[in-house]
Structure formats: C-alpha cells, structure tokens
N, C-alpha and C positions, 0 to 999 in steps of 0.2 A: 549422479544427481538426477538424471532423467528418470530413474526408477522412483525416486522420491516425488518427483512431479506427478507421476502416475498415481501416487497415493493421495497427494494434496487435492487434485482436481475432483475425484469422486466425493471426497469428504466435504470439500467446499460446496459443491453443487447440492449435496444432501442437506447441509446446514442452511443454504439459501432457500431450498424448497420448504424446509420446516418453518423458516421465518416468514414465508409468504403465505402460509395457510391463514384462512380467515380467523381473526382473533377479535373478541369483543372489544370495543373501543375503551370501555371502562377499565379493562385489565391492563392495558398498555404493556403487553409482553414482548412486542417485537418492534424493531425500528429499521429504517433504511436511510442511509446517509450518503452524502457526497462531500468530498473535500474541495472547496473552491480554490484553495491555494495550489492544488495539483494542476489545475488547468493553466496556470501561469508557467508551468514547466513544459513549454512547447505543446500544450494541448493534451496532457495526460488525462485520459478518461478514467474514472474511478467510481467505485461504490463499496459500501460496507453494510452488511446485514447483521443484525444483532437480535438475540433472543434472551429474555430474562429467565434465568433458572432459579433464582432466589431473590429475596429483597435487596441484597447487596451485590449480586453477581450476575453478569451477563456473558454469553458466549458470542464471539464475533467471527465473521468470515469476510475477507476483503479481496477485491480485485482491482488492479491498476493495469491499464493497457494504453500504450502509445505506439501507433504504427507509422507516425509521420516523420518525413525527412524534408527539410527546408533548404532552399538555396541561400547563399549569402553568408556562409560560414567563413572561418579564417582562411585566407588565401583564395577566396572565391569558391570554395568547395561547399560540400553539404554540411549541414548541422543537424544533429539528431540527438534525442534522448529517448530512443526506442526501448520499450520494455514490456514484459508480461510478468506480472507479479501476483502471487496468491498468498494469502495469509490466513491463519487460524489462531484465535486467541481468546482471551478472557479479560473482562474489566471488573474491577472492584469499586463499588460506589459506597463510600462511608456513610452517607446520609440516606439516600434513597435512589433506587434505580432510575436512570435517565434524567437525573438532575443533580446539580452541584459538582463537587470535586470527584475525580476518578483517577485510578491507577490501572495500567494495562500491561499485559505480557502477551507475546505472540511468537509463533513460529512462522517463518516466511521463506518462500522460494522466489527467486527473480532470474529471469533470462533477459539480458540487456545488450544494447549496442549504443554506446555514447560516443560522440565525437564532433569535431569541427567547431566547438564553442570557444575555447581559449587557445587551442593549437590545432593543427591539421590532423594530429594523431587521433585514432579511433580505438576504443577498447570494447571488446565484446566478450561475453562469457555467461557463466551461471553462478549465482550466489545462493547459499543456503545458510540460515542462521536463526537466531532468536532476538527478540527486541523487548525493550521496556519503554513505557511512555506514561505521561500524566497530563491532565488538563482539567478544564472546567466546562460544564454544560449549563447554559442559561436557557430557561424555558421562556420562549416567546409567546406561546399559546399552549393549550392542552395537547396539541398534536405536532407542534413545530418547535424545534430547539436550535440554538446556535452553539456550536462546539468550538473551543480553542484549546490547543495543546501542542505538544512536541514529543518526539520519541527518537531513540537511538537503537541501532541493532548491530550485532556482531556475529561473525561466523566464518565460513570458508568461501573463498572466491576462486573459481577456475576461469582463467582469462587468456585472451590473446590480444596483443597490442599491435595495431597496424599503423603504417606511416601516414595513411590518409584514408578517408571513408570509401574511396573507389579504387585505389591502386592495388590493394591486396598484398603489399609487401609487408611481411611479418617482421616486427622489431623485437618482440619478446612474447613468451608464453609461460604459463606456470600456474601454481596454486599458492595462495597466500591467505593469511587470516586478515580480517578487517574489523574495524570499529568505526561506524559512521552515523551521521544523522539519517534517520529513516524518513521522517516527514515532519513538516510544520503543518498543523491542522487548523484550518478555519473552515468549518463545515456547517452544512444545514442538514438536520435530521428530521425525518417524519416519523412520529411514533404512532403505531397503530393502536 
C-alpha cells in the first residue's frame, strides 16, 4: 500500500498545481474548497482542488490531515483521529459545472491512527479504496459556493489494534475489507 501512496502523492500535487494556474474569472474552470464539517473531527485540516474538464465534468484532488492528539480520552488517556488522506476523483454535474446537483467517484488512500474516543483501544493502519458521493452546490456569489453532500467508500484495510494509545500492547492485526461513511460535506468553495 505504501507503493500506491507514492503514486498518489505526485499525481495529487500535479493536479493541485494545474488547478492553481491563473485562470480568467469568467471561465470558472477551477475551484478550491474546504469541508467545515471535517474541522469538527478533532480539527482535521482539509482542502480539495477541482478543475473543470467539460461542461458537466470536473476532476478533483483532495487532502485531509490531522496530526493532533488530545488528552481527556476514555480512562484519562489520549484521544485522537489522526490521519493523512489523499484522494483523486471526478464529479458529474447534470446541470452545469460548480452549481446544482452533483455525483462523485474517487480513489482514496488513508493512513490513520484512531483511538481513545469510545474505548481505550487504538486502531492504526492503511486503507485503500474507492468511494461514491452525491450532493448539492448552492451559489452564494459568482465566486463563492456552499456545498452539502455525503459519501461512502469501500476497500481494503491493513490494521493493528492496540490495547491503549500509549501502551503498545497488540490485541489484533490483519487485513479486512470495509464499507464506511467517507465524509459528510458542508463546505465552502471559492471558484476562480
């Protein structure tokens, strides 16, 4: 899975570079957004860049990062939703790009360390998979949109389960398939 991460990072950075090139304002070919709901997940930083390739299609590249560990978890231990996530995808806009309803598909890689929230156990590992989502984009102004949506993803999870965030005692490890909620989206988008 680490080899796949080495492929995702250059492609993601290339797509981000393309979307940050100067684009005339009237063309509205690129956008940069952040999901405000992700900040409620113990401060997960995030951004998604998008580039319109046709009237109904856009390409997306997203990053989520959470390096934070907080005290006050279950049994007085640490609580964390640490992650590094990269994704590449596409959105289909039935009406017009960057407005109205949309459907999305993406490939995603995640390195994570979650624990101390509902039990002292901590799970860390790598996930690789694909996801589907849908939502609606409301135009607040010619350059600012409000997005709402949700998505799920499925794939392969290579994990290790620990008894607590700091003790290092291994309870379980292995590979498993998963299907889970990927994100709840309530975002702000700036359209260039």
